[in-house]
Structure formats: structure tokens, C-alpha cells
MARVO-651479 format. One record per residue (C-alpha): residue number from 1; x, y, z. Coordinates in nm, 3 decimals. Example, Ala and Ser with C-alpha at 12.3 -4.5 7.8 and 13.67 -1.06 7.14 Angstrom:
<atoms>
@n = 1 u = 1.230 v = -0.450 w = 0.780;
@n = 2 u = 1.367 v = -0.106 w = 0.714;
</atoms>
This chain:
<atoms>
@n = 1 u = -4.927 v = 2.225 w = 1.828;
@n = 2 u = -5.263 v = 2.192 w = 1.645;
@n = 3 u = -5.323 v = 1.853 w = 1.476;
@n = 4 u = -5.356 v = 2.011 w = 1.131;
@n = 5 u = -5.016 v = 2.181 w = 1.168;
@n = 6 u = -4.856 v = 1.850 w = 1.268;
@n = 7 u = -5.006 v = 1.684 w = 0.961;
@n = 8 u = -4.876 v = 1.963 w = 0.739;
@n = 9 u = -4.522 v = 1.926 w = 0.877;
@n = 10 u = -4.530 v = 1.549 w = 0.822;
@n = 11 u = -4.653 v = 1.594 w = 0.464;
@n = 12 u = -4.377 v = 1.851 w = 0.402;
@n = 13 u = -4.108 v = 1.615 w = 0.536;
@n = 14 u = -4.235 v = 1.326 w = 0.326;
@n = 15 u = -4.244 v = 1.548 w = 0.019;
@n = 16 u = -3.886 v = 1.659 w = 0.074;
@n = 17 u = -3.771 v = 1.303 w = 0.135;
@n = 18 u = -3.939 v = 1.187 w = -0.182;
@n = 19 u = -3.746 v = 1.446 w = -0.386;
@n = 20 u = -3.402 v = 1.376 w = -0.235;
@n = 21 u = -3.155 v = 1.270 w = -0.504;
@n = 22 u = -2.840 v = 1.062 w = -0.487;
@n = 23 u = -2.573 v = 1.180 w = -0.732;
@n = 24 u = -2.246 v = 0.987 w = -0.698;
@n = 25 u = -1.956 v = 1.031 w = -0.940;
@n = 26 u = -1.944 v = 0.768 w = -1.219;
@n = 27 u = -1.676 v = 0.506 w = -1.160;
@n = 28 u = -1.513 v = 0.582 w = -1.494;
@n = 29 u = -1.454 v = 0.944 w = -1.385;
@n = 30 u = -1.246 v = 0.842 w = -1.081;
@n = 31 u = -0.889 v = 0.754 w = -1.175;
@n = 32 u = -0.811 v = 0.475 w = -0.929;
@n = 33 u = -0.764 v = 0.216 w = -1.208;
@n = 34 u = -0.445 v = 0.400 w = -1.316;
@n = 35 u = -0.263 v = 0.255 w = -1.014;
@n = 36 u = -0.426 v = -0.090 w = -1.030;
@n = 37 u = -0.197 v = -0.392 w = -0.997;
@n = 38 u = -0.238 v = -0.698 w = -1.216;
@n = 39 u = -0.128 v = -1.061 w = -1.211;
@n = 40 u = -0.185 v = -1.338 w = -1.462;
@n = 41 u = -0.202 v = -1.716 w = -1.423;
@n = 42 u = -0.249 v = -1.889 w = -1.758;
@n = 43 u = -0.594 v = -1.784 w = -1.881;
@n = 44 u = -0.687 v = -1.575 w = -1.576;
@n = 45 u = -0.590 v = -1.213 w = -1.520;
@n = 46 u = -0.668 v = -1.037 w = -1.191;
@n = 47 u = -0.647 v = -0.660 w = -1.136;
@n = 48 u = -0.699 v = -0.487 w = -0.801;
@n = 49 u = -0.698 v = -0.137 w = -0.654;
@n = 50 u = -0.774 v = -0.001 w = -0.308;
@n = 51 u = -0.978 v = 0.319 w = -0.307;
@n = 52 u = -0.870 v = 0.617 w = -0.102;
@n = 53 u = -1.134 v = 0.763 w = 0.126;
@n = 54 u = -1.184 v = 1.056 w = -0.115;
@n = 55 u = -1.240 v = 0.818 w = -0.406;
@n = 56 u = -1.483 v = 0.618 w = -0.197;
@n = 57 u = -1.682 v = 0.930 w = -0.108;
@n = 58 u = -1.701 v = 1.028 w = -0.475;
@n = 59 u = -1.817 v = 0.688 w = -0.601;
@n = 60 u = -2.044 v = 0.580 w = -0.315;
@n = 61 u = -2.162 v = 0.914 w = -0.183;
@n = 62 u = -2.080 v = 0.833 w = 0.179;
@n = 63 u = -1.768 v = 0.857 w = 0.395;
@n = 64 u = -1.655 v = 0.496 w = 0.425;
@n = 65 u = -1.356 v = 0.593 w = 0.639;
@n = 66 u = -1.578 v = 0.719 w = 0.921;
@n = 67 u = -1.730 v = 0.370 w = 0.925;
@n = 68 u = -1.384 v = 0.203 w = 0.917;
@n = 69 u = -1.471 v = 0.050 w = 0.581;
@n = 70 u = -1.259 v = 0.038 w = 0.266;
@n = 71 u = -1.362 v = -0.035 w = -0.091;
@n = 72 u = -1.148 v = -0.275 w = -0.296;
@n = 73 u = -1.197 v = -0.285 w = -0.673;
@n = 74 u = -1.145 v = -0.624 w = -0.835;
@n = 75 u = -1.150 v = -0.714 w = -1.204;
@n = 76 u = -1.128 v = -1.075 w = -1.322;
@n = 77 u = -1.062 v = -1.157 w = -1.687;
@n = 78 u = -1.156 v = -1.521 w = -1.741;
@n = 79 u = -1.037 v = -1.669 w = -2.071;
@n = 80 u = -1.089 v = -2.028 w = -1.956;
@n = 81 u = -1.370 v = -2.253 w = -2.077;
@n = 82 u = -1.531 v = -2.279 w = -1.734;
@n = 83 u = -1.657 v = -2.031 w = -1.470;
@n = 84 u = -1.486 v = -1.924 w = -1.147;
@n = 85 u = -1.617 v = -1.792 w = -0.816;
@n = 86 u = -1.439 v = -1.523 w = -0.616;
@n = 87 u = -1.418 v = -1.595 w = -0.239;
@n = 88 u = -1.486 v = -1.260 w = -0.071;
@n = 89 u = -1.391 v = -1.382 w = 0.275;
@n = 90 u = -1.035 v = -1.444 w = 0.152;
@n = 91 u = -0.993 v = -1.066 w = 0.129;
@n = 92 u = -1.137 v = -1.019 w = 0.475;
@n = 93 u = -1.318 v = -1.280 w = 0.686;
@n = 94 u = -1.524 v = -0.992 w = 0.830;
@n = 95 u = -1.605 v = -0.817 w = 0.502;
@n = 96 u = -1.919 v = -0.604 w = 0.470;
@n = 97 u = -2.211 v = -0.679 w = 0.238;
@n = 98 u = -2.314 v = -0.401 w = -0.005;
@n = 99 u = -2.654 v = -0.361 w = 0.162;
@n = 100 u = -2.487 v = -0.338 w = 0.503;
@n = 101 u = -2.267 v = -0.050 w = 0.385;
@n = 102 u = -2.554 v = 0.116 w = 0.200;
@n = 103 u = -2.775 v = 0.104 w = 0.508;
@n = 104 u = -2.510 v = 0.291 w = 0.706;
@n = 105 u = -2.564 v = 0.582 w = 0.465;
@n = 106 u = -2.942 v = 0.591 w = 0.488;
@n = 107 u = -3.115 v = 0.918 w = 0.579;
@n = 108 u = -3.412 v = 0.956 w = 0.807;
@n = 109 u = -3.746 v = 0.974 w = 0.624;
@n = 110 u = -3.580 v = 0.987 w = 0.280;
@n = 111 u = -3.707 v = 0.668 w = 0.121;
@n = 112 u = -3.629 v = 0.767 w = -0.237;
@n = 113 u = -3.271 v = 0.855 w = -0.148;
@n = 114 u = -3.229 v = 0.534 w = 0.049;
@n = 115 u = -3.363 v = 0.325 w = -0.239;
@n = 116 u = -3.117 v = 0.492 w = -0.475;
@n = 117 u = -2.820 v = 0.427 w = -0.252;
@n = 118 u = -2.925 v = 0.061 w = -0.206;
@n = 119 u = -2.952 v = 0.012 w = -0.582;
@n = 120 u = -2.619 v = 0.189 w = -0.639;
@n = 121 u = -2.428 v = -0.036 w = -0.401;
@n = 122 u = -2.589 v = -0.349 w = -0.546;
@n = 123 u = -2.499 v = -0.239 w = -0.899;
@n = 124 u = -2.132 v = -0.188 w = -0.809;
@n = 125 u = -2.096 v = -0.507 w = -0.604;
@n = 126 u = -1.869 v = -0.777 w = -0.747;
@n = 127 u = -2.099 v = -1.044 w = -0.886;
@n = 128 u = -2.024 v = -1.417 w = -0.906;
@n = 129 u = -1.974 v = -1.628 w = -1.108;
@n = 130 u = -1.713 v = -1.508 w = -1.355;
@n = 131 u = -1.844 v = -1.693 w = -1.657;
@n = 132 u = -1.621 v = -1.845 w = -1.924;
@n = 133 u = -1.458 v = -1.596 w = -2.164;
@n = 134 u = -1.585 v = -1.290 w = -1.979;
@n = 135 u = -1.456 v = -1.005 w = -1.764;
@n = 136 u = -1.624 v = -0.911 w = -1.435;
@n = 137 u = -1.542 v = -0.616 w = -1.213;
@n = 138 u = -1.687 v = -0.467 w = -0.898;
@n = 139 u = -1.622 v = -0.367 w = -0.538;
@n = 140 u = -1.579 v = -0.563 w = -0.216;
@n = 141 u = -1.602 v = -0.383 w = 0.117;
@n = 142 u = -1.341 v = -0.472 w = 0.380;
@n = 143 u = -1.211 v = -0.334 w = 0.709;
@n = 144 u = -1.008 v = -0.015 w = 0.680;
@n = 145 u = -0.629 v = -0.010 w = 0.648;
@n = 146 u = -0.477 v = 0.331 w = 0.581;
@n = 147 u = -0.110 v = 0.258 w = 0.512;
@n = 148 u = -0.078 v = -0.076 w = 0.337;
@n = 149 u = -0.288 v = -0.379 w = 0.258;
@n = 150 u = -0.257 v = -0.743 w = 0.165;
@n = 151 u = -0.521 v = -0.868 w = -0.080;
@n = 152 u = -0.575 v = -1.241 w = -0.126;
@n = 153 u = -0.777 v = -1.315 w = -0.438;
@n = 154 u = -0.890 v = -1.678 w = -0.430;
@n = 155 u = -1.082 v = -1.819 w = -0.726;
@n = 156 u = -1.244 v = -2.161 w = -0.728;
@n = 157 u = -1.401 v = -2.369 w = -1.002;
@n = 158 u = -1.500 v = -2.731 w = -1.057;
@n = 159 u = -1.172 v = -2.789 w = -1.238;
@n = 160 u = -0.913 v = -2.593 w = -1.035;
@n = 161 u = -0.837 v = -2.327 w = -0.776;
@n = 162 u = -0.623 v = -2.019 w = -0.834;
@n = 163 u = -0.458 v = -1.791 w = -0.577;
@n = 164 u = -0.332 v = -1.435 w = -0.625;
@n = 165 u = -0.156 v = -1.231 w = -0.358;
@n = 166 u = -0.117 v = -0.852 w = -0.376;
@n = 167 u = 0.061 v = -0.606 w = -0.144;
@n = 168 u = -0.051 v = -0.247 w = -0.184;
@n = 169 u = 0.072 v = 0.075 w = -0.027;
@n = 170 u = -0.211 v = 0.322 w = 0.021;
@n = 171 u = -0.155 v = 0.697 w = -0.021;
@n = 172 u = -0.281 v = 0.939 w = 0.240;
@n = 173 u = -0.099 v = 0.899 w = 0.572;
@n = 174 u = 0.210 v = 1.103 w = 0.653;
@n = 175 u = 0.442 v = 0.806 w = 0.688;
@n = 176 u = 0.766 v = 0.677 w = 0.545;
@n = 177 u = 0.810 v = 0.352 w = 0.354;
@n = 178 u = 1.093 v = 0.101 w = 0.350;
@n = 179 u = 1.135 v = 0.161 w = -0.024;
@n = 180 u = 1.187 v = 0.535 w = 0.037;
@n = 181 u = 1.441 v = 0.478 w = 0.312;
@n = 182 u = 1.659 v = 0.228 w = 0.125;
@n = 183 u = 1.730 v = 0.493 w = -0.141;
@n = 184 u = 1.898 v = 0.719 w = 0.116;
@n = 185 u = 2.235 v = 0.544 w = 0.096;
@n = 186 u = 2.403 v = 0.563 w = -0.248;
@n = 187 u = 2.519 v = 0.240 w = -0.411;
@n = 188 u = 2.882 v = 0.347 w = -0.397;
@n = 189 u = 2.860 v = 0.372 w = -0.017;
@n = 190 u = 2.728 v = 0.018 w = 0.031;
@n = 191 u = 2.952 v = -0.239 w = 0.202;
@n = 192 u = 2.895 v = -0.608 w = 0.123;
@n = 193 u = 2.970 v = -0.847 w = 0.409;
@n = 194 u = 3.063 v = -1.214 w = 0.425;
@n = 195 u = 2.914 v = -1.439 w = 0.695;
@n = 196 u = 3.205 v = -1.381 w = 0.934;
@n = 197 u = 3.215 v = -1.007 w = 0.865;
@n = 198 u = 2.841 v = -0.980 w = 0.924;
@n = 199 u = 2.863 v = -1.144 w = 1.265;
@n = 200 u = 3.155 v = -0.920 w = 1.367;
@n = 201 u = 2.992 v = -0.595 w = 1.249;
@n = 202 u = 2.659 v = -0.675 w = 1.417;
@n = 203 u = 2.827 v = -0.740 w = 1.750;
@n = 204 u = 3.012 v = -0.406 w = 1.728;
@n = 205 u = 2.705 v = -0.187 w = 1.684;
@n = 206 u = 2.641 v = 0.044 w = 1.982;
@n = 207 u = 2.448 v = -0.113 w = 2.265;
@n = 208 u = 2.167 v = 0.138 w = 2.276;
@n = 209 u = 1.979 v = 0.423 w = 2.122;
@n = 210 u = 2.050 v = 0.769 w = 2.260;
@n = 211 u = 1.896 v = 1.108 w = 2.320;
@n = 212 u = 1.920 v = 1.362 w = 2.038;
@n = 213 u = 2.241 v = 1.512 w = 2.181;
@n = 214 u = 2.391 v = 1.165 w = 2.225;
@n = 215 u = 2.457 v = 1.221 w = 2.595;
@n = 216 u = 2.203 v = 0.978 w = 2.742;
@n = 217 u = 2.143 v = 0.611 w = 2.668;
@n = 218 u = 1.795 v = 0.497 w = 2.565;
@n = 219 u = 1.636 v = 0.165 w = 2.475;
@n = 220 u = 1.873 v = -0.111 w = 2.362;
@n = 221 u = 1.938 v = -0.191 w = 1.995;
@n = 222 u = 1.819 v = -0.547 w = 2.032;
@n = 223 u = 1.724 v = -0.639 w = 1.677;
@n = 224 u = 1.880 v = -0.670 w = 1.330;
@n = 225 u = 1.667 v = -0.708 w = 1.017;
@n = 226 u = 1.822 v = -0.824 w = 0.689;
@n = 227 u = 1.621 v = -0.765 w = 0.374;
@n = 228 u = 1.525 v = -0.514 w = 0.108;
@n = 229 u = 1.185 v = -0.348 w = 0.102;
@n = 230 u = 1.042 v = -0.614 w = -0.130;
@n = 231 u = 1.154 v = -0.882 w = 0.120;
@n = 232 u = 1.019 v = -0.705 w = 0.429;
@n = 233 u = 0.697 v = -0.538 w = 0.316;
@n = 234 u = 0.486 v = -0.856 w = 0.265;
@n = 235 u = 0.581 v = -1.024 w = 0.598;
@n = 236 u = 0.509 v = -0.708 w = 0.797;
@n = 237 u = 0.174 v = -0.661 w = 0.626;
@n = 238 u = 0.079 v = -1.026 w = 0.678;
@n = 239 u = 0.147 v = -0.998 w = 1.050;
@n = 240 u = -0.038 v = -0.663 w = 1.078;
@n = 241 u = 0.256 v = -0.435 w = 1.151;
@n = 242 u = 0.159 v = -0.081 w = 1.050;
@n = 243 u = 0.355 v = 0.236 w = 0.976;
@n = 244 u = 0.350 v = 0.514 w = 1.231;
@n = 245 u = 0.262 v = 0.866 w = 1.123;
@n = 246 u = 0.498 v = 1.161 w = 1.153;
@n = 247 u = 0.443 v = 1.399 w = 1.441;
@n = 248 u = 0.224 v = 1.683 w = 1.314;
@n = 249 u = -0.090 v = 1.857 w = 1.434;
@n = 250 u = -0.327 v = 1.608 w = 1.276;
@n = 251 u = -0.154 v = 1.298 w = 1.413;
@n = 252 u = -0.124 v = 1.456 w = 1.759;
@n = 253 u = -0.497 v = 1.530 w = 1.761;
@n = 254 u = -0.581 v = 1.174 w = 1.652;
@n = 255 u = -0.351 v = 1.039 w = 1.922;
@n = 256 u = -0.525 v = 1.252 w = 2.188;
@n = 257 u = -0.865 v = 1.127 w = 2.070;
@n = 258 u = -0.743 v = 0.770 w = 2.083;
@n = 259 u = -0.590 v = 0.825 w = 2.427;
@n = 260 u = -0.898 v = 0.990 w = 2.580;
@n = 261 u = -1.183 v = 0.811 w = 2.404;
@n = 262 u = -1.032 v = 0.481 w = 2.290;
@n = 263 u = -1.084 v = 0.571 w = 1.925;
@n = 264 u = -0.939 v = 0.356 w = 1.648;
@n = 265 u = -0.588 v = 0.482 w = 1.550;
@n = 266 u = -0.328 v = 0.219 w = 1.459;
@n = 267 u = -0.078 v = 0.470 w = 1.321;
@n = 268 u = -0.007 v = 0.686 w = 1.625;
@n = 269 u = 0.342 v = 0.848 w = 1.616;
@n = 270 u = 0.621 v = 0.723 w = 1.839;
@n = 271 u = 0.882 v = 0.930 w = 2.016;
@n = 272 u = 1.219 v = 0.971 w = 1.846;
@n = 273 u = 1.520 v = 0.769 w = 1.952;
@n = 274 u = 1.864 v = 0.819 w = 1.798;
@n = 275 u = 2.137 v = 0.603 w = 1.650;
@n = 276 u = 2.452 v = 0.759 w = 1.502;
@n = 277 u = 2.300 v = 1.102 w = 1.558;
@n = 278 u = 1.982 v = 1.043 w = 1.357;
@n = 279 u = 1.633 v = 0.949 w = 1.464;
@n = 280 u = 1.476 v = 0.626 w = 1.344;
@n = 281 u = 1.443 v = 0.603 w = 0.966;
@n = 282 u = 1.110 v = 0.428 w = 1.002;
@n = 283 u = 0.888 v = 0.308 w = 1.285;
@n = 284 u = 0.628 v = 0.032 w = 1.277;
@n = 285 u = 0.384 v = -0.082 w = 1.539;
@n = 286 u = 0.145 v = -0.362 w = 1.610;
@n = 287 u = -0.149 v = -0.228 w = 1.805;
@n = 288 u = -0.350 v = -0.438 w = 2.045;
@n = 289 u = -0.641 v = -0.341 w = 2.267;
@n = 290 u = -0.570 v = 0.033 w = 2.279;
@n = 291 u = -0.306 v = 0.298 w = 2.220;
@n = 292 u = -0.166 v = 0.207 w = 2.564;
@n = 293 u = -0.080 v = -0.145 w = 2.447;
@n = 294 u = 0.128 v = -0.180 w = 2.134;
@n = 295 u = 0.459 v = -0.318 w = 2.014;
@n = 296 u = 0.705 v = -0.065 w = 1.868;
@n = 297 u = 0.971 v = -0.139 w = 1.608;
@n = 298 u = 1.219 v = 0.136 w = 1.517;
@n = 299 u = 1.465 v = 0.073 w = 1.232;
@n = 300 u = 1.777 v = 0.248 w = 1.104;
@n = 301 u = 1.928 v = 0.160 w = 0.765;
@n = 302 u = 2.301 v = 0.083 w = 0.778;
@n = 303 u = 2.549 v = 0.095 w = 0.487;
@n = 304 u = 2.601 v = -0.282 w = 0.516;
@n = 305 u = 2.462 v = -0.549 w = 0.288;
@n = 306 u = 2.451 v = -0.925 w = 0.321;
@n = 307 u = 2.355 v = -1.153 w = 0.032;
@n = 308 u = 2.262 v = -0.836 w = -0.162;
@n = 309 u = 2.013 v = -0.743 w = 0.110;
@n = 310 u = 2.003 v = -0.430 w = 0.327;
@n = 311 u = 2.103 v = -0.458 w = 0.693;
@n = 312 u = 1.886 v = -0.262 w = 0.940;
@n = 313 u = 1.965 v = -0.210 w = 1.308;
@n = 314 u = 1.655 v = -0.188 w = 1.524;
@n = 315 u = 1.494 v = -0.153 w = 1.862;
@n = 316 u = 1.176 v = -0.328 w = 1.969;
@n = 317 u = 0.976 v = -0.274 w = 2.286;
@n = 318 u = 0.626 v = -0.336 w = 2.416;
@n = 319 u = 0.404 v = -0.063 w = 2.563;
@n = 320 u = 0.206 v = -0.202 w = 2.856;
@n = 321 u = 0.051 v = 0.115 w = 2.998;
@n = 322 u = 0.084 v = 0.485 w = 3.067;
@n = 323 u = 0.260 v = 0.641 w = 3.367;
@n = 324 u = 0.355 v = 0.982 w = 3.508;
@n = 325 u = 0.705 v = 1.116 w = 3.434;
@n = 326 u = 0.897 v = 1.442 w = 3.455;
@n = 327 u = 1.099 v = 1.348 w = 3.146;
@n = 328 u = 0.839 v = 1.465 w = 2.891;
@n = 329 u = 0.656 v = 1.798 w = 2.838;
@n = 330 u = 0.318 v = 1.625 w = 2.886;
@n = 331 u = 0.429 v = 1.459 w = 3.214;
@n = 332 u = 0.311 v = 1.122 w = 3.081;
@n = 333 u = 0.483 v = 0.843 w = 2.888;
@n = 334 u = 0.417 v = 0.487 w = 2.781;
@n = 335 u = 0.560 v = 0.230 w = 3.018;
@n = 336 u = 0.751 v = -0.048 w = 2.845;
@n = 337 u = 0.764 v = -0.414 w = 2.943;
@n = 338 u = 1.087 v = -0.438 w = 3.143;
@n = 339 u = 1.161 v = -0.788 w = 3.010;
@n = 340 u = 1.269 v = -0.673 w = 2.664;
@n = 341 u = 1.392 v = -1.022 w = 2.574;
@n = 342 u = 1.033 v = -1.146 w = 2.594;
@n = 343 u = 0.931 v = -0.871 w = 2.351;
@n = 344 u = 1.223 v = -0.962 w = 2.123;
@n = 345 u = 1.121 v = -1.329 w = 2.134;
@n = 346 u = 0.757 v = -1.244 w = 2.063;
@n = 347 u = 0.864 v = -1.059 w = 1.748;
@n = 348 u = 1.077 v = -1.352 w = 1.631;
@n = 349 u = 0.786 v = -1.589 w = 1.687;
@n = 350 u = 0.551 v = -1.352 w = 1.506;
@n = 351 u = 0.781 v = -1.345 w = 1.204;
@n = 352 u = 0.804 v = -1.726 w = 1.199;
@n = 353 u = 0.445 v = -1.719 w = 1.070;
@n = 354 u = 0.505 v = -1.436 w = 0.819;
@n = 355 u = 0.605 v = -1.672 w = 0.535;
@n = 356 u = 0.906 v = -1.449 w = 0.469;
@n = 357 u = 1.157 v = -1.543 w = 0.739;
@n = 358 u = 1.464 v = -1.736 w = 0.617;
@n = 359 u = 1.727 v = -1.730 w = 0.894;
@n = 360 u = 1.745 v = -1.656 w = 1.267;
@n = 361 u = 2.055 v = -1.582 w = 1.474;
@n = 362 u = 2.172 v = -1.402 w = 1.789;
@n = 363 u = 2.481 v = -1.190 w = 1.847;
@n = 364 u = 2.614 v = -1.005 w = 2.148;
@n = 365 u = 2.635 v = -0.629 w = 2.177;
@n = 366 u = 2.353 v = -0.507 w = 2.399;
@n = 367 u = 2.511 v = -0.593 w = 2.735;
@n = 368 u = 2.374 v = -0.802 w = 3.020;
@n = 369 u = 2.141 v = -0.651 w = 3.282;
@n = 370 u = 1.924 v = -0.826 w = 3.538;
@n = 371 u = 1.599 v = -0.769 w = 3.722;
@n = 372 u = 1.795 v = -0.677 w = 4.034;
@n = 373 u = 2.037 v = -0.448 w = 3.846;
@n = 374 u = 1.842 v = -0.322 w = 3.544;
@n = 375 u = 1.936 v = -0.055 w = 3.294;
@n = 376 u = 1.702 v = 0.238 w = 3.227;
@n = 377 u = 1.579 v = 0.410 w = 2.911;
@n = 378 u = 1.542 v = 0.785 w = 2.849;
@n = 379 u = 1.217 v = 0.815 w = 3.042;
@n = 380 u = 1.344 v = 0.615 w = 3.338;
@n = 381 u = 1.180 v = 0.280 w = 3.263;
@n = 382 u = 1.391 v = -0.015 w = 3.381;
@n = 383 u = 1.473 v = -0.305 w = 3.152;
@n = 384 u = 1.671 v = -0.626 w = 3.178;
@n = 385 u = 1.818 v = -0.846 w = 2.906;
@n = 386 u = 2.053 v = -1.135 w = 2.831;
@n = 387 u = 2.255 v = -0.889 w = 2.624;
@n = 388 u = 2.190 v = -1.040 w = 2.281;
@n = 389 u = 2.029 v = -0.894 w = 1.971;
@n = 390 u = 1.818 v = -1.112 w = 1.743;
@n = 391 u = 1.914 v = -1.128 w = 1.374;
@n = 392 u = 1.640 v = -1.205 w = 1.121;
@n = 393 u = 1.703 v = -1.255 w = 0.749;
@n = 394 u = 1.404 v = -1.240 w = 0.514;
@n = 395 u = 1.352 v = -1.363 w = 0.160;
@n = 396 u = 1.092 v = -1.320 w = -0.112;
@n = 397 u = 1.033 v = -1.693 w = -0.146;
@n = 398 u = 0.735 v = -1.795 w = 0.071;
@n = 399 u = 0.850 v = -2.021 w = 0.353;
@n = 400 u = 0.686 v = -2.218 w = 0.630;
@n = 401 u = 0.807 v = -2.251 w = 0.988;
@n = 402 u = 0.988 v = -2.577 w = 0.910;
@n = 403 u = 1.188 v = -2.402 w = 0.633;
@n = 404 u = 1.351 v = -2.149 w = 0.868;
@n = 405 u = 1.718 v = -2.212 w = 0.949;
@n = 406 u = 1.960 v = -2.074 w = 1.211;
@n = 407 u = 2.284 v = -1.884 w = 1.182;
@n = 408 u = 2.551 v = -2.084 w = 1.363;
@n = 409 u = 2.599 v = -1.810 w = 1.619;
@n = 410 u = 2.517 v = -1.744 w = 1.983;
@n = 411 u = 2.208 v = -1.904 w = 2.131;
@n = 412 u = 2.018 v = -1.720 w = 2.409;
@n = 413 u = 2.121 v = -1.879 w = 2.738;
@n = 414 u = 1.881 v = -2.027 w = 2.988;
@n = 415 u = 1.867 v = -1.762 w = 3.256;
@n = 416 u = 1.678 v = -1.632 w = 3.555;
@n = 417 u = 1.588 v = -1.265 w = 3.519;
@n = 418 u = 1.560 v = -1.231 w = 3.897;
@n = 419 u = 1.920 v = -1.324 w = 3.970;
@n = 420 u = 2.271 v = -1.223 w = 3.874;
@n = 421 u = 2.367 v = -1.592 w = 3.850;
</atoms>
């Protein structure tokens, strides 16, 4: 190519880049503040909202979701006589700076556009301090959660420190919520149980999940959760348990991408197991390194109540890999950890640090099986267990590990999983 032609192309590119414009939607035209949550502590009011990916694209002009970033709007109304500072790392220790996010949206050789996007992100950033008798609002950029989110708003000053804790469900995923499920059973069908009645009923639940036709036994029902949605939602969010999406074309495609390329997808659907002829009412999971390694929690709402709290029967297992099987149409399945008691114990220990656990107990009902004589689930995976199901009662009052008490019921025996003794 002749030198003059090269120069002309460069000049043309620079001219185009100089004319590029950045035209985001004004914040006031995006209706996210209509669902904002607020809390007040004396002279301080805090309001928060988590933007959907569509709202983020409108306001910031870039797809934050593709970058696994989420925008959180915070407004602080300070009617005290002294300033406060918002601690961004309380929302997310690995939060993103506005310039960091803006740079991810830069375009090659478009300096004017890039300058505009930098200025836009700086203008919308939450600015400290919140001076006396003023209201400050802005955005903080955190790691992406698509189903629910805990937001810790910590404010410090020379005189005092204030803490606000929000739990937000985010629209967008095709999932079910605990609040939706607990409405399925009418009030007139609820059965309130005493302590003795609770223990008896829990021990009489079926041992295991089943296939859809009820003919084959699946994974054991090794867990009972006691609590309403407002008791359970915060502890699960704190400990990073996420909803699973329904099975549909989009979730299947995201699962395949995650399976083949290790892409980020914490909401992958789980297979259906059945109790009393119905598949799980809700499934949660705690993902680890990849889609091959995750803990599954399936829950079914029962008509029983204890201390005015819902009683849920559940099944928990740990995926440890993928294996070949003739029991599924795809000829593959997740392999579960055969020692399901270890998985059960891991969940109990996890919930000890959730600040929501009140009581722990164990009842019989699953049935004993050993390493030498294991039971098998629907896809042929072996499992062994002491035969007990863990019972966890939750409460809204924040509690520490030392506050948790035990039901005066069965205690898991000391055992050897490699022997029938």
C-alpha cells in the first residue's frame, strides 16, 4: 500500500474516533429507584438498589454482565452534625473502581469516546464523605450475583459507626424463591407441631427421594430445615448458596458452555428428584471450582409448622465429578460423594457461621448403610450413611456459633464407614 494511502486511512480513523459520541440514558429515566430498599438509624437513612443488566447497559453504555460486574446504587441521607464515610469494601472486598470499569468499555482509537465514558463513570461514582445535613448518592461496582445479594453498608465517622444490612432478590433468572413456595400450602392446611410431635413426624418421613413414577429410590432425605423465607433467605445468601435455574433452552445452553469451557455459571439446573409424587419445590447450590464440583440442596415444603415456622424436608449431596452412565439421555451424570454424612455435616458447619442458625438436632429415618453394603441413587451412585437426618431451625435474630443450641434428640454415633460393626 502506498505511504500516502496509509496516511489517509490513519487520518480517516482518527477523524471518526474524534467524532464518536457516548449517549447513555440519564439515571432519572431508569426506574430502578422504585424498588429501592431503605433503612433508618436515628439521623441516618440508607437506600439501596441493585441494577439489572439491562438497567446497567442503559445507564453506563456497556454490558456489565459480560464483565461479571454489577452496579449497586446507594443513597445516604445524613441529618447528623458530622460527616460519615462509606466503606466500599464492606459491599465487596474485591469491588471495582469506576475507572477500572470504564476502561473495560474503551474503544480502539476512539479517544473522545473513551474520555466521555471515563468522565461519566467518575460523575456517577459514590463520593465520600457524606457531609453533615446532606444527601449523597452514587454507584459502587461489585462482583455479579444474578439471583440474590447481601449488601453491607458500613458508615464510619469520628463519633460513631453505623451498620446496615440488606438482602435483595434480583429479577431476571428463571428461578423459584422460598417466599413463592411457602404460599403453596393454604393456612387452613397447616399443622402445628409440639416438640414431641415434631420429632415423631420427622422420623416418619420416607427414607429417600424417588423417580417420577415412584418406583425407584433415589438420594436419601437427609435434611430438615425449619424456618420461613425471612428466616432462611439471609443465612443462605450470607453463605453463598444460590438458586438454580429451571430447565429451559437458555439454562441448558449456559450449562453446556460451563461444562465445556469452564465458564462462570453458578445457577445451573439440577435434575429432578421426587418426594410425595412432586419434584423439589426449590433447589439451591453452592458452586466451587467448576460445574463439576458443587453442593446441591433440594427442598420440599411440608404442611407442618413448628414454632410458627415452616418445616421443609430436604436432600443434600456433593458433586465431585462427572462420569459415564446409561441412566440419562446424555450418557453422563454428576458423581456424588458417597459419604453423604460428610456432606450433611459440612452443610451444618456452614450454617453455624450463617448468623441465622438457632437449633441443631438429628432424627432417624434414612436407614443405615455402610461402605461395604451401600445403597444406590437413581443413576447408580453408591452412598453410605449412619441413617440420620440433620434438623436445623433458623431464626431472624442474628446469632453467633456459641448461641446455637441442640434438640435433645439422637446424636450421630461414632462409626466406621468401612465396617458393618
